[in-house]
BALOBA-1460 file (C-alpha; in Angstrom, 3 decimals):
// residues 342
<rec num="1" residu="m" x="0.000" y="0.000" z="0.000"/>
<rec num="2" residu="l" x="2.974" y="2.323" z="0.490"/>
<rec num="3" residu="e" x="3.462" y="2.819" z="-3.245"/>
<rec num="4" residu="l" x="-0.254" y="3.531" z="-3.793"/>
<rec num="5" residu="l" x="-0.345" y="6.152" z="-1.049"/>
<rec num="6" residu="v" x="2.865" y="7.844" z="-2.184"/>
<rec num="7" residu="a" x="1.759" y="7.945" z="-5.828"/>
<rec num="8" residu="a" x="-1.721" y="9.195" z="-4.947"/>
<rec num="9" residu="i" x="-0.477" y="11.905" z="-2.585"/>
<rec num="10" residu="l" x="2.375" y="13.132" z="-4.782"/>
<rec num="11" residu="s" x="0.202" y="13.246" z="-7.907"/>
<rec num="12" residu="r" x="-1.861" y="15.998" z="-6.278"/>
<rec num="13" residu="t" x="0.644" y="17.692" z="-3.971"/>
<rec num="14" residu="l" x="3.074" y="18.281" z="-6.850"/>
<rec num="15" residu="a" x="0.311" y="19.759" z="-9.012"/>
<rec num="16" residu="g" x="0.745" y="23.273" z="-7.624"/>
<rec num="17" residu="l" x="4.480" y="23.297" z="-8.325"/>
<rec num="18" residu="a" x="3.859" y="21.882" z="-11.788"/>
<rec num="19" residu="m" x="1.468" y="24.727" z="-12.591"/>
<rec num="20" residu="q" x="4.086" y="27.267" z="-11.472"/>
<rec num="21" residu="i" x="6.958" y="25.882" z="-13.571"/>
<rec num="22" residu="g" x="4.883" y="25.062" z="-16.635"/>
<rec num="23" residu="l" x="4.883" y="21.280" z="-16.270"/>
<rec num="24" residu="v" x="1.372" y="21.148" z="-17.687"/>
<rec num="25" residu="d" x="-0.490" y="19.886" z="-20.731"/>
<rec num="26" residu="r" x="-2.383" y="22.535" z="-22.650"/>
<rec num="27" residu="p" x="-5.361" y="21.868" z="-24.937"/>
<rec num="28" residu="g" x="-5.016" y="22.350" z="-28.674"/>
<rec num="29" residu="g" x="-4.662" y="20.362" z="-31.880"/>
<rec num="30" residu="r" x="-5.350" y="16.702" z="-31.103"/>
<rec num="31" residu="k" x="-5.584" y="17.496" z="-27.376"/>
<rec num="32" residu="r" x="-9.224" y="18.044" z="-26.498"/>
<rec num="33" residu="h" x="-9.118" y="18.295" z="-22.721"/>
<rec num="34" residu="e" x="-10.225" y="21.408" z="-20.840"/>
<rec num="35" residu="g" x="-7.681" y="23.774" z="-19.315"/>
<rec num="36" residu="e" x="-4.125" y="23.150" z="-18.146"/>
<rec num="37" residu="i" x="-3.544" y="19.752" z="-16.521"/>
<rec num="38" residu="p" x="-0.438" y="19.102" z="-14.354"/>
<rec num="39" residu="l" x="1.897" y="16.393" z="-15.657"/>
<rec num="40" residu="t" x="2.873" y="14.960" z="-12.283"/>
<rec num="41" residu="g" x="1.575" y="11.395" z="-12.564"/>
<rec num="42" residu="g" x="4.785" y="9.917" z="-13.917"/>
<rec num="43" residu="i" x="6.940" y="11.474" z="-11.202"/>
<rec num="44" residu="a" x="4.530" y="10.295" z="-8.508"/>
<rec num="45" residu="m" x="4.383" y="6.737" z="-9.859"/>
<rec num="46" residu="y" x="8.169" y="6.557" z="-10.052"/>
<rec num="47" residu="v" x="8.732" y="7.817" z="-6.509"/>
<rec num="48" residu="g" x="6.011" y="5.557" z="-5.111"/>
<rec num="49" residu="f" x="7.373" y="2.491" z="-6.889"/>
<rec num="50" residu="s" x="11.020" y="3.222" z="-6.102"/>
<rec num="51" residu="v" x="10.478" y="3.839" z="-2.393"/>
<rec num="52" residu="a" x="8.411" y="0.684" z="-1.966"/>
<rec num="53" residu="v" x="10.533" y="-1.601" z="-4.137"/>
<rec num="54" residu="l" x="13.805" y="-0.523" z="-2.513"/>
<rec num="55" residu="a" x="12.236" y="-1.008" z="0.909"/>
<rec num="56" residu="a" x="11.151" y="-4.522" z="-0.113"/>
<rec num="57" residu="g" x="14.604" y="-5.294" z="-1.578"/>
<rec num="58" residu="g" x="15.919" y="-8.691" z="-2.504"/>
<rec num="59" residu="a" x="15.137" y="-9.119" z="-6.200"/>
<rec num="60" residu="p" x="18.162" y="-9.141" z="-8.529"/>
<rec num="61" residu="g" x="18.670" y="-6.023" z="-10.603"/>
<rec num="62" residu="t" x="16.412" y="-3.837" z="-8.446"/>
<rec num="63" residu="l" x="18.834" y="-0.911" z="-8.280"/>
<rec num="64" residu="a" x="19.454" y="-1.058" z="-12.032"/>
<rec num="65" residu="l" x="15.687" y="-1.006" z="-12.635"/>
<rec num="66" residu="v" x="15.199" y="2.024" z="-10.393"/>
<rec num="67" residu="v" x="18.100" y="3.900" z="-12.018"/>
<rec num="68" residu="a" x="16.938" y="3.086" z="-15.552"/>
<rec num="69" residu="l" x="13.379" y="4.165" z="-14.762"/>
<rec num="70" residu="g" x="14.760" y="7.332" z="-13.169"/>
<rec num="71" residu="l" x="16.639" y="8.122" z="-16.373"/>
<rec num="72" residu="l" x="13.425" y="7.793" z="-18.381"/>
<rec num="73" residu="v" x="11.452" y="9.882" z="-15.895"/>
<rec num="74" residu="f" x="14.134" y="12.582" z="-16.153"/>
<rec num="75" residu="a" x="13.916" y="12.405" z="-19.951"/>
<rec num="76" residu="g" x="10.140" y="12.646" z="-19.817"/>
<rec num="77" residu="v" x="10.093" y="15.663" z="-17.510"/>
<rec num="78" residu="a" x="12.732" y="17.398" z="-19.640"/>
<rec num="79" residu="d" x="10.657" y="16.686" z="-22.738"/>
<rec num="80" residu="d" x="7.471" y="18.005" z="-21.126"/>
<rec num="81" residu="l" x="9.251" y="21.198" z="-20.069"/>
<rec num="82" residu="h" x="11.613" y="21.865" z="-22.976"/>
<rec num="83" residu="d" x="10.591" y="19.578" z="-25.876"/>
<rec num="84" residu="l" x="13.624" y="17.315" z="-26.238"/>
<rec num="85" residu="s" x="14.669" y="16.497" z="-29.769"/>
<rec num="86" residu="p" x="13.679" y="12.994" z="-30.949"/>
<rec num="87" residu="r" x="17.385" y="12.118" z="-31.147"/>
<rec num="88" residu="a" x="18.008" y="13.115" z="-27.526"/>
<rec num="89" residu="k" x="14.977" y="11.199" z="-26.297"/>
<rec num="90" residu="l" x="15.991" y="8.136" z="-28.302"/>
<rec num="91" residu="g" x="19.507" y="8.344" z="-26.874"/>
<rec num="92" residu="l" x="18.196" y="8.356" z="-23.306"/>
<rec num="93" residu="q" x="15.914" y="5.411" z="-24.064"/>
<rec num="94" residu="i" x="18.863" y="3.474" z="-25.474"/>
<rec num="95" residu="a" x="20.894" y="4.344" z="-22.368"/>
<rec num="96" residu="a" x="18.129" y="2.931" z="-20.156"/>
<rec num="97" residu="a" x="18.026" y="-0.213" z="-22.304"/>
<rec num="98" residu="l" x="21.793" y="-0.641" z="-21.938"/>
<rec num="99" residu="l" x="21.491" y="-0.329" z="-18.162"/>
<rec num="100" residu="m" x="18.965" y="-3.151" z="-18.353"/>
<rec num="101" residu="t" x="21.078" y="-5.416" z="-20.550"/>
<rec num="102" residu="l" x="24.636" y="-4.669" z="-19.394"/>
<rec num="103" residu="w" x="24.227" y="-3.763" z="-15.718"/>
<rec num="104" residu="a" x="21.329" y="-6.003" z="-14.715"/>
<rec num="105" residu="g" x="21.951" y="-8.672" z="-17.348"/>
<rec num="106" residu="v" x="18.263" y="-8.742" z="-18.275"/>
<rec num="107" residu="q" x="18.406" y="-9.851" z="-21.923"/>
<rec num="108" residu="v" x="16.322" y="-11.732" z="-24.466"/>
<rec num="109" residu="t" x="18.524" y="-14.737" z="-25.197"/>
<rec num="110" residu="q" x="15.875" y="-16.977" z="-26.767"/>
<rec num="111" residu="l" x="12.415" y="-16.517" z="-28.295"/>
<rec num="112" residu="g" x="11.016" y="-19.887" z="-27.316"/>
<rec num="113" residu="n" x="9.589" y="-22.612" z="-29.534"/>
<rec num="114" residu="l" x="7.749" y="-20.293" z="-31.941"/>
<rec num="115" residu="f" x="7.557" y="-22.619" z="-34.934"/>
<rec num="116" residu="g" x="7.268" y="-26.011" z="-33.270"/>
<rec num="117" residu="f" x="10.827" y="-27.071" z="-34.120"/>
<rec num="118" residu="g" x="12.615" y="-26.117" z="-30.898"/>
<rec num="119" residu="p" x="13.741" y="-22.891" z="-29.182"/>
<rec num="120" residu="v" x="14.967" y="-19.973" z="-31.290"/>
<rec num="121" residu="h" x="18.243" y="-18.730" z="-29.749"/>
<rec num="122" residu="l" x="19.659" y="-15.244" z="-30.383"/>
<rec num="123" residu="y" x="23.277" y="-15.850" z="-29.313"/>
<rec num="124" residu="g" x="25.284" y="-12.703" z="-30.122"/>
<rec num="125" residu="w" x="22.167" y="-10.772" z="-31.075"/>
<rec num="126" residu="a" x="20.710" y="-10.859" z="-27.554"/>
<rec num="127" residu="i" x="21.718" y="-7.344" z="-26.499"/>
<rec num="128" residu="p" x="20.778" y="-5.462" z="-29.701"/>
<rec num="129" residu="f" x="17.500" y="-7.394" z="-29.917"/>
<rec num="130" residu="t" x="16.686" y="-6.525" z="-26.299"/>
<rec num="131" residu="v" x="17.434" y="-2.850" z="-26.940"/>
<rec num="132" residu="v" x="15.040" y="-2.899" z="-29.907"/>
<rec num="133" residu="c" x="12.410" y="-4.564" z="-27.706"/>
<rec num="134" residu="v" x="12.805" y="-1.825" z="-25.097"/>
<rec num="135" residu="l" x="12.490" y="0.942" z="-27.679"/>
<rec num="136" residu="g" x="9.465" y="-0.702" z="-29.264"/>
<rec num="137" residu="t" x="7.639" y="-1.341" z="-26.002"/>
<rec num="138" residu="v" x="8.382" y="2.083" z="-24.515"/>
<rec num="139" residu="n" x="7.094" y="3.872" z="-27.588"/>
<rec num="140" residu="a" x="4.138" y="1.522" z="-28.102"/>
<rec num="141" residu="v" x="2.858" y="2.167" z="-24.577"/>
<rec num="142" residu="n" x="3.647" y="5.868" z="-24.991"/>
<rec num="143" residu="m" x="1.409" y="5.978" z="-28.068"/>
<rec num="144" residu="t" x="-1.564" y="4.613" z="-26.113"/>
<rec num="145" residu="d" x="-1.385" y="7.502" z="-23.643"/>
<rec num="146" residu="g" x="-3.842" y="9.762" z="-25.432"/>
<rec num="147" residu="l" x="-6.938" y="9.396" z="-23.295"/>
<rec num="148" residu="d" x="-7.831" y="9.603" z="-19.619"/>
<rec num="149" residu="g" x="-7.207" y="6.181" z="-18.114"/>
<rec num="150" residu="s" x="-6.117" y="4.402" z="-21.313"/>
<rec num="151" residu="a" x="-2.409" y="3.725" z="-20.774"/>
<rec num="152" residu="g" x="-2.634" y="4.097" z="-17.000"/>
<rec num="153" residu="g" x="-5.527" y="1.648" z="-16.846"/>
<rec num="154" residu="a" x="-4.284" y="-0.987" z="-19.283"/>
<rec num="155" residu="s" x="-0.804" y="-1.142" z="-17.727"/>
<rec num="156" residu="p" x="-1.920" y="-2.438" z="-14.288"/>
<rec num="157" residu="a" x="-3.921" y="-5.189" z="-15.995"/>
<rec num="158" residu="s" x="-0.801" y="-6.294" z="-17.866"/>
<rec num="159" residu="v" x="1.324" y="-6.034" z="-14.731"/>
<rec num="160" residu="l" x="-1.023" y="-8.227" z="-12.701"/>
<rec num="161" residu="w" x="-0.965" y="-10.960" z="-15.365"/>
<rec num="162" residu="l" x="2.826" y="-10.870" z="-15.181"/>
<rec num="163" residu="g" x="2.551" y="-11.098" z="-11.401"/>
<rec num="164" residu="l" x="0.528" y="-14.284" z="-11.792"/>
<rec num="165" residu="a" x="3.189" y="-15.641" z="-14.159"/>
<rec num="166" residu="a" x="5.858" y="-14.868" z="-11.556"/>
<rec num="167" residu="l" x="3.902" y="-16.688" z="-8.848"/>
<rec num="168" residu="a" x="3.399" y="-19.673" z="-11.150"/>
<rec num="169" residu="q" x="7.200" y="-19.945" z="-11.395"/>
<rec num="170" residu="d" x="7.733" y="-19.377" z="-7.640"/>
<rec num="171" residu="l" x="9.474" y="-16.069" z="-8.369"/>
<rec num="172" residu="l" x="8.092" y="-14.405" z="-5.258"/>
<rec num="173" residu="l" x="10.403" y="-11.381" z="-5.235"/>
<rec num="174" residu="q" x="9.457" y="-10.439" z="-8.793"/>
<rec num="175" residu="a" x="5.784" y="-11.010" z="-7.970"/>
<rec num="176" residu="v" x="6.065" y="-8.565" z="-5.068"/>
<rec num="177" residu="q" x="7.706" y="-5.985" z="-7.323"/>
<rec num="178" residu="l" x="4.917" y="-6.350" z="-9.882"/>
<rec num="179" residu="v" x="2.239" y="-5.880" z="-7.218"/>
<rec num="180" residu="i" x="4.097" y="-2.757" z="-6.067"/>
<rec num="181" residu="l" x="4.176" y="-1.480" z="-9.653"/>
<rec num="182" residu="a" x="0.435" y="-2.090" z="-10.040"/>
<rec num="183" residu="g" x="-0.132" y="-0.200" z="-6.792"/>
<rec num="184" residu="a" x="1.856" y="2.789" z="-8.052"/>
<rec num="185" residu="f" x="-0.275" y="2.847" z="-11.207"/>
<rec num="186" residu="a" x="-3.433" y="2.630" z="-9.086"/>
<rec num="187" residu="g" x="-2.366" y="5.641" z="-7.026"/>
<rec num="188" residu="f" x="-2.103" y="7.691" z="-10.214"/>
<rec num="189" residu="l" x="-5.394" y="6.364" z="-11.596"/>
<rec num="190" residu="l" x="-7.247" y="7.755" z="-8.589"/>
<rec num="191" residu="w" x="-6.744" y="11.170" z="-10.228"/>
<rec num="192" residu="n" x="-6.646" y="10.202" z="-13.906"/>
<rec num="193" residu="l" x="-9.436" y="7.715" z="-14.556"/>
<rec num="194" residu="r" x="-12.846" y="9.235" z="-15.263"/>
<rec num="195" residu="l" x="-15.312" y="8.022" z="-12.655"/>
<rec num="196" residu="p" x="-18.985" y="8.792" z="-11.898"/>
<rec num="197" residu="w" x="-17.976" y="11.417" z="-9.336"/>
<rec num="198" residu="r" x="-15.269" y="13.014" z="-11.530"/>
<rec num="199" residu="r" x="-15.978" y="13.874" z="-15.152"/>
<rec num="200" residu="r" x="-12.367" y="14.495" z="-16.213"/>
<rec num="201" residu="a" x="-8.806" y="13.734" z="-15.196"/>
<rec num="202" residu="t" x="-7.133" y="16.175" z="-12.819"/>
<rec num="203" residu="v" x="-3.605" y="14.807" z="-13.374"/>
<rec num="204" residu="f" x="-1.829" y="13.425" z="-16.465"/>
<rec num="205" residu="m" x="1.162" y="11.071" z="-16.385"/>
<rec num="206" residu="g" x="3.150" y="13.123" z="-18.915"/>
<rec num="207" residu="e" x="6.039" y="11.797" z="-20.980"/>
<rec num="208" residu="a" x="7.731" y="10.647" z="-17.773"/>
<rec num="209" residu="g" x="4.779" y="8.462" z="-16.898"/>
<rec num="210" residu="s" x="4.146" y="7.142" z="-20.385"/>
<rec num="211" residu="m" x="7.728" y="5.891" z="-20.778"/>
<rec num="212" residu="m" x="7.939" y="4.328" z="-17.318"/>
<rec num="213" residu="p" x="5.197" y="1.670" z="-17.827"/>
<rec num="214" residu="g" x="6.595" y="0.747" z="-21.233"/>
<rec num="215" residu="f" x="10.061" y="0.121" z="-19.831"/>
<rec num="216" residu="a" x="8.743" y="-1.883" z="-16.887"/>
<rec num="217" residu="l" x="6.532" y="-3.892" z="-19.242"/>
<rec num="218" residu="c" x="9.637" y="-4.880" z="-21.167"/>
<rec num="219" residu="w" x="11.910" y="-5.468" z="-18.163"/>
<rec num="220" residu="f" x="9.657" y="-7.880" z="-16.286"/>
<rec num="221" residu="p" x="8.587" y="-10.071" z="-19.244"/>
<rec num="222" residu="v" x="12.249" y="-10.516" z="-20.166"/>
<rec num="223" residu="q" x="13.231" y="-11.231" z="-16.577"/>
<rec num="224" residu="l" x="10.404" y="-13.748" z="-16.150"/>
<rec num="225" residu="s" x="10.918" y="-15.598" z="-19.440"/>
<rec num="226" residu="q" x="14.708" y="-15.845" z="-19.806"/>
<rec num="227" residu="g" x="17.058" y="-18.212" z="-17.994"/>
<rec num="228" residu="g" x="17.416" y="-21.912" z="-17.378"/>
<rec num="229" residu="e" x="14.794" y="-22.110" z="-14.617"/>
<rec num="230" residu="r" x="12.195" y="-19.965" z="-16.388"/>
<rec num="231" residu="t" x="9.230" y="-21.680" z="-18.029"/>
<rec num="232" residu="l" x="7.211" y="-18.646" z="-19.169"/>
<rec num="233" residu="p" x="7.440" y="-18.444" z="-22.986"/>
<rec num="234" residu="p" x="8.195" y="-15.010" z="-24.480"/>
<rec num="235" residu="i" x="5.164" y="-15.253" z="-26.779"/>
<rec num="236" residu="a" x="2.867" y="-15.330" z="-23.723"/>
<rec num="237" residu="c" x="4.391" y="-11.983" z="-22.740"/>
<rec num="238" residu="v" x="3.698" y="-10.647" z="-26.229"/>
<rec num="239" residu="w" x="0.016" y="-11.386" z="-25.606"/>
<rec num="240" residu="v" x="0.223" y="-9.417" z="-22.354"/>
<rec num="241" residu="l" x="1.400" y="-6.442" z="-24.449"/>
<rec num="242" residu="a" x="-0.881" y="-7.153" z="-27.403"/>
<rec num="243" residu="v" x="-2.942" y="-3.948" z="-27.226"/>
<rec num="244" residu="p" x="-0.087" y="-1.398" z="-27.456"/>
<rec num="245" residu="l" x="1.986" y="-3.556" z="-29.832"/>
<rec num="246" residu="v" x="-0.854" y="-4.244" z="-32.276"/>
<rec num="247" residu="d" x="-2.027" y="-0.638" z="-32.095"/>
<rec num="248" residu="m" x="1.468" y="0.621" z="-32.930"/>
<rec num="249" residu="a" x="1.853" y="-1.880" z="-35.774"/>
<rec num="250" residu="r" x="-1.530" y="-0.938" z="-37.231"/>
<rec num="251" residu="v" x="-0.820" y="2.791" z="-37.056"/>
<rec num="252" residu="m" x="2.598" y="2.356" z="-38.703"/>
<rec num="253" residu="f" x="1.016" y="0.183" z="-41.404"/>
<rec num="254" residu="v" x="-1.646" y="2.806" z="-42.152"/>
<rec num="255" residu="r" x="0.985" y="5.534" z="-42.372"/>
<rec num="256" residu="l" x="3.008" y="3.420" z="-44.804"/>
<rec num="257" residu="v" x="-0.074" y="2.860" z="-46.957"/>
<rec num="258" residu="r" x="-0.768" y="6.601" z="-46.929"/>
<rec num="259" residu="r" x="2.912" y="7.369" z="-47.544"/>
<rec num="260" residu="t" x="3.062" y="9.775" z="-44.628"/>
<rec num="261" residu="g" x="5.812" y="9.948" z="-42.017"/>
<rec num="262" residu="l" x="5.938" y="6.945" z="-39.700"/>
<rec num="263" residu="f" x="6.056" y="9.257" z="-36.699"/>
<rec num="264" residu="s" x="3.715" y="11.958" z="-37.977"/>
<rec num="265" residu="a" x="0.827" y="12.918" z="-35.717"/>
<rec num="266" residu="d" x="-2.647" y="11.732" z="-36.651"/>
<rec num="267" residu="r" x="-5.812" y="10.300" z="-35.086"/>
<rec num="268" residu="e" x="-5.303" y="6.676" z="-36.078"/>
<rec num="269" residu="h" x="-4.727" y="5.122" z="-32.671"/>
<rec num="270" residu="l" x="-7.430" y="2.885" z="-31.267"/>
<rec num="271" residu="h" x="-8.582" y="5.418" z="-28.690"/>
<rec num="272" residu="h" x="-8.847" y="8.119" z="-31.377"/>
<rec num="273" residu="l" x="-10.879" y="5.869" z="-33.680"/>
<rec num="274" residu="l" x="-13.341" y="4.925" z="-30.956"/>
<rec num="275" residu="v" x="-13.832" y="8.495" z="-29.733"/>
<rec num="276" residu="d" x="-14.257" y="9.755" z="-33.308"/>
<rec num="277" residu="r" x="-16.983" y="7.133" z="-33.788"/>
<rec num="278" residu="g" x="-18.910" y="8.617" z="-30.898"/>
<rec num="279" residu="w" x="-17.706" y="6.516" z="-27.988"/>
<rec num="280" residu="s" x="-17.400" y="8.362" z="-24.689"/>
<rec num="281" residu="v" x="-13.986" y="8.747" z="-23.097"/>
<rec num="282" residu="q" x="-15.061" y="6.465" z="-20.247"/>
<rec num="283" residu="a" x="-16.351" y="3.748" z="-22.579"/>
<rec num="284" residu="t" x="-13.213" y="3.927" z="-24.710"/>
<rec num="285" residu="a" x="-10.857" y="3.701" z="-21.727"/>
<rec num="286" residu="w" x="-12.720" y="0.788" z="-20.162"/>
<rec num="287" residu="s" x="-12.893" y="-1.068" z="-23.487"/>
<rec num="288" residu="i" x="-9.114" y="-0.741" z="-23.872"/>
<rec num="289" residu="i" x="-8.593" y="-1.945" z="-20.296"/>
<rec num="290" residu="a" x="-10.934" y="-4.901" z="-20.902"/>
<rec num="291" residu="t" x="-9.190" y="-5.802" z="-24.165"/>
<rec num="292" residu="a" x="-5.751" y="-5.628" z="-22.534"/>
<rec num="293" residu="t" x="-7.015" y="-7.819" z="-19.697"/>
<rec num="294" residu="a" x="-8.473" y="-10.381" z="-22.112"/>
<rec num="295" residu="c" x="-5.329" y="-10.537" z="-24.255"/>
<rec num="296" residu="g" x="-3.089" y="-10.904" z="-21.219"/>
<rec num="297" residu="g" x="-5.327" y="-13.642" z="-19.897"/>
<rec num="298" residu="f" x="-5.205" y="-15.472" z="-23.220"/>
<rec num="299" residu="g" x="-1.407" y="-15.512" z="-23.121"/>
<rec num="300" residu="i" x="-0.773" y="-16.273" z="-19.452"/>
<rec num="301" residu="l" x="-3.687" y="-18.642" z="-18.836"/>
<rec num="302" residu="g" x="-2.996" y="-20.336" z="-22.162"/>
<rec num="303" residu="w" x="0.576" y="-21.005" z="-21.065"/>
<rec num="304" residu="m" x="-0.575" y="-22.250" z="-17.658"/>
<rec num="305" residu="a" x="-3.091" y="-24.549" z="-19.385"/>
<rec num="306" residu="g" x="-0.341" y="-26.065" z="-21.526"/>
<rec num="307" residu="v" x="-1.163" y="-24.447" z="-24.874"/>
<rec num="308" residu="p" x="1.920" y="-24.921" z="-27.129"/>
<rec num="309" residu="e" x="4.039" y="-21.850" z="-27.764"/>
<rec num="310" residu="w" x="3.660" y="-22.168" z="-31.511"/>
<rec num="311" residu="v" x="-0.134" y="-22.057" z="-31.150"/>
<rec num="312" residu="l" x="0.120" y="-18.804" z="-29.172"/>
<rec num="313" residu="f" x="2.510" y="-17.433" z="-31.797"/>
<rec num="314" residu="y" x="0.373" y="-18.251" z="-34.833"/>
<rec num="315" residu="a" x="-2.741" y="-17.014" z="-33.030"/>
<rec num="316" residu="f" x="-1.020" y="-13.662" z="-32.488"/>
<rec num="317" residu="i" x="0.135" y="-13.506" z="-36.113"/>
<rec num="318" residu="g" x="-3.420" y="-14.322" z="-37.205"/>
<rec num="319" residu="l" x="-4.863" y="-11.557" z="-35.029"/>
<rec num="320" residu="l" x="-2.333" y="-9.022" z="-36.288"/>
<rec num="321" residu="g" x="-2.845" y="-10.060" z="-39.909"/>
<rec num="322" residu="a" x="-6.624" y="-9.783" z="-39.619"/>
<rec num="323" residu="i" x="-6.396" y="-6.301" z="-38.105"/>
<rec num="324" residu="l" x="-3.971" y="-5.116" z="-40.790"/>
<rec num="325" residu="a" x="-6.218" y="-6.566" z="-43.513"/>
<rec num="326" residu="v" x="-9.240" y="-4.712" z="-42.133"/>
<rec num="327" residu="s" x="-7.174" y="-1.519" z="-41.907"/>
<rec num="328" residu="y" x="-6.038" y="-1.902" z="-45.524"/>
<rec num="329" residu="a" x="-9.614" y="-2.449" z="-46.700"/>
<rec num="330" residu="r" x="-10.617" y="0.691" z="-44.801"/>
<rec num="331" residu="e" x="-7.888" y="2.695" z="-46.515"/>
<rec num="332" residu="l" x="-9.042" y="1.472" z="-49.940"/>
<rec num="333" residu="r" x="-12.614" y="2.474" z="-49.099"/>
<rec num="334" residu="l" x="-11.536" y="5.929" z="-47.932"/>
<rec num="335" residu="r" x="-9.526" y="6.427" z="-51.127"/>
<rec num="336" residu="s" x="-12.520" y="5.387" z="-53.227"/>
<rec num="337" residu="e" x="-14.808" y="7.779" z="-51.370"/>
<rec num="338" residu="d" x="-12.265" y="10.565" z="-51.781"/>
<rec num="339" residu="r" x="-12.147" y="10.019" z="-55.568"/>
<rec num="340" residu="v" x="-15.946" y="10.104" z="-55.784"/>
<rec num="341" residu="e" x="-16.088" y="13.394" z="-53.875"/>
<rec num="342" residu="r" x="-13.573" y="14.920" z="-56.283"/>
């Protein structure tokens, strides 16, 4: 409970300082919220998690995790205040990934039995592949943070599935850390999730907060699935992260089809599409949370039930392929309608 209390209290108590120094999100463009909202959620989650996890102690790599997360929180706050260049932000993300791989030794060394012919080992590619995984996960989760409660709500669901996976492998220290992480997210959600008695968020997580969950959601799956005594297959972890990963892949695919910049701003993310179709913010956020929970359950419970890794892999490829096919058909329809209007 310590992490929840710290995150909840700091999210609000830091709001006044944030308003004074300009650490706020202002409406405009794709941002449709009302007024200036303090960006203190990420700082509060980090402090709450760090205090509690260091007090608990014991798990290998804990200090490296706290330092790496601190680096990303620093990068996020700097970006919120001064708009870091993409190159600088990427450099700091790579630095955090190297702390994970080189200091803590948390690396993806094998991908599991994806094709039914035995484990796929990475050998000398373990570190660069892990760095790419960190960058992809951090930015995928970051992209889902466009709606009250979306990223902050889906992340605890994913974390709790990973906690169950840790318990199933008797990794009690990691399970405790994951519960602490979920508690830190919950403390922030008390101020961010739209509820019947609060019609809008009073605190945002900011860039600091949107990078922190992504990094943690790469660190723990790797830590839980790699090593001689680990039985959790990496593909089960991919299912835990299915919502942000598939959303990012779909958005990138649409931008390629449209021949626009891969990182150009648009309203193609899942939460944008649902809101633009008339869904309320609350309904959209809860649907994303429910989908993330269902996908995580499919991966973790499937593994616990003995579903072969290759079945989980091909099921994920089938899901991704179906979504991309629907997106491509939608783009063709929009092009056809555009020609008719001309």
